[in-house]
C-alpha positions, 0 to 999 in steps of 0.5 A: 372880606376886605376892610374897605368892602366891609366898611361899605356894607356896614355903612349901608346897614347903618343907613338902614338902621338909622331909618328906625332910630338914632344910632350910637356906637354902643348900640351899633356894634352888637347889631353889626356883630349879629350880622356877621361883621367883625368890628371894634368900637373904633371901626364903628365910630369911624364909619359913623363919622365917615357917614357924618362927613358925607352928610348922610348922618348928623351927630348930636351928643353921642347919637347919630340920626339920618339926614335927608341926604342919607335917606335919598342915598339909601333909596339910591343904594336900594335901587342898585342892590336890586339890580345887583341882586338879579345877577350876583346872587345867582349860583356861579358856574364852575370855571371853564363850564360852557353855557 
């Protein structure tokens, strides 16, 4: 998976996890690795900072918590994922196959 796409998916997962508890780099890295992401600590920190710059998370000490904007963004993402999943998760037809 391309790095830019992986980062978008990681950000979605981070917003999801932030609904449950505050996020830290040390807690988030193994969570993401368990989901199949290949990430270094630096990449996790960069994504948390990107979400903070977008006002989706707020930083305090070494932790990050979700903001009202982050909650609303995650709701919008969920709606888009629902629409996306109705088509994208269907099995692909072989190239050149007719309907």
